[in-house]
N, C-alpha and C positions, 0 to 999 in steps of 0.2 A: 438213395440208389444211384451210383454212379456208372453209366455205360463206358466200357472201354474197348469192345471189339464186337463185330458181327460174326456169328457161327459161319465158318466157312472161309476159306482164305483164297485169294488171288495175287498174281503178281503185278498188278497194275500200280502205277506211282501216280497219286493224285497231287500233281504239281499245283494246280489252282487252289485246291484245299490248303495246301501248305502256304503258298502265297497269300491268301485271304487271312488265315491265322496270323502270320507275320505282320500284316499291315495293322490288324486289330491291336496287337500287342503294341507295335510302335505308336499307333494313335493314342493308346491309353497312357504310355509313358510321355508322350508330348503333351497331353492335356495336364497330368498330374504335375509335371514339371513347370509348366506355364503357369499354373495356378499356384504352386508352392513359391515360385521366384516373385511373382507378383502379388502374393498375399491375398489371393481372391478366393472366394468359394466357388466350388465346381458349379453350381447353378449360374452364378454370374459368367463363368467362362463359356458355358454351353450357349449362352444367349447369342455368342458370336459365332458358333459353329453348327448348332443343331437346327433341325427344322421345327419351326413354330407352326403347328397345325392351323393356330388361330389367325395366321398372317397369311395363309395361302392364297385366300381369295383377293387380298390386296397387293401382294408383291409380284414383281415380274417372273414369268414362268422360269427363266434361266435361273434366278436366285433360289427358287423353289427346288429346281432339280438338284443345284449344287449342295444346297442344305440337306436335302433328302439323302443324297449319296453319301455325304459326311456322317449323317446321323446312323447309318447302317455299320458304320465302323467305330462309333463311340460307346463307352461304357462308364457307369456310375461308381463303380468299385472294382476292387481286385476279384472279390467273389463273383460278382456280375460277369466280369470278363472271363474268368476260369471256367466257370460252369457252362458258359455259352460255346467257348472255342472247344472245349471237351466234346460236347454234344455235336457241335458241328462239324469237327473232323470225323467223328466216328460214322455218322449217318452220311455227311457230304462227300466223303471218299468214295462211297459206293454209288452215290448219284452221279458223281463226276465219271466213273467209270463206264456208266450206262450213257451218258450224254456227250461225253468227250469234253476236252479241256475248255474250249472257248465257249461252247453252248451252256457248260456247267456255270461259267462266270456270268454270262448273260442271265441265266435262270436265277442265280443269287440275287443279282441287283433287282430283277423284275420282281421276284416274290418279297425282296425287301421294300421296295416301293408299294407292293401290294398291301403291306402291313401298315404303311402310312396311310393309303387310301381307305383301309378298313377303319382305322381310327377316326379319319376325317368324316367318312359316311355315317359311322355309328355313334360318335361322341362329339363330333366337330360343331354340331349345333349349340352345345353347352358352354361355348367359349365365352367366359367373362374375364378371363385373365389368360396369359401366355401359357401354352401347353406344349412342351418339347418333346419330341421323339428321341429317345437315347436307347442305342443297343441293337444288336443283330437279332434279337429275339423273333422278330417278324419274319425275317429271312429265314432264321432255323426253323420256325414252325412251317414254314413253306416247305423246306427240305424233308422234315418228318413227314408232311402229307405226302410228298412224293415217294418217299421210302415206303410208307404203308400202302401206297397204291401198286408199287412195283414189287414189294417184297412182304406181302400181307403175312406169310407164314415164317418169316425169319424170326431167328432167336438172337436176342442181345445179350452177350455176356456182360454182367454188371456186378458191382461190388457194392455191398451193404455194410456201412460201417456203423458199428455199435458203441456209443460212448467214446468215440474217437480212439478206440483201443482194439476192438474185435472187428475183424473184416470177414465177410462170407462171399463168396463167388455164387452166383445164381445165374441160370439161363431163363430169360423172360420172353414171351412171345411180343412181337412189335406192337401188337394193339394194347398190351398192357402197359407198355412204356409210355405210350400215347396217353392214356389215363393219368398216369403219374406225372407226365411233364405238364399238363394243363392243370392239374391240381396244384403242382408247385407254383405255376405262374399266377394262379388265382391267390394262393398263400402269400407270394411275395408282393401283390398288388395291395391286397388288404393290410399287410404289415408295413407297407412302405412308409419311409419318412420323407418322401418327396413324391406324393400322389400325383402331382402335376408334371412329372417327369417319367415315372414309370407307368406305363399304360398298357393294360392288357388287351384292349381292343385291336391293337397292332398284331397280337400273336393270331387272333382269330382272322383277321384279313389276311395275313401271311400264309395261313394253313389253307384257307380256301383257295387262295391264289395258286398255291403249289399244287393243290389237288387238280384244279382245273387246268392248269398249264401242263402238267404231265400227262393229263388225260389226252389233251389235244396232240402233244408230241408223240404219244403213243401211236398214232395213226401213221407216223412217218418214220419212227425209229423201231427197229427190230427189239422184240422182247429181251429182257436182260438174260445174260447167260447165267446158268446155274453154277454158283461158286464151288470150287473144291473143298471137300471136308477135310 
């Protein structure tokens, strides 16, 4: 089930959502090129760029913040990248419209770090080897949490592909997509070939951070406008 549009249209231009999408793509191209030219495995490359949860307590704070910020823009595969940026752009555009450009960028980074913190608190005690945080899934989970808080009755236009040939368009409530999203994250985690990199606790941490943050912001920002149908 691939979401591609929120039912209801606006004229808002989500510049930050577009900018973040471009940065994610460029980061992936850079990492893949670096690994290919150097004859390195992706996991080896990520040791130099991604946040190692198990090293947080021993490394300088500045290094942790830099690694954490870079991790939000890194991805393990083309499928990982495309699935994340599609979901991010569909849901993030509406959140950006509500928060405004700069506040949305800050929100994206905060919920991304909320994902890191979630994994550190819920699984960091199990550190017996390096555990790298890769991907924007934590930040996207936070955006989904915010979307559900702001637009609980919204309907999501999605395409269901059957056998890679037949496509069906459906409109699903936002809460249904939430169940689907978390099921897919669990499925990817169980089937991951790199379990020490793909970590689902970060999704939980990002989602909770997004809900909490948008709840606090709702005291200072007017309710979202009802989009035109």
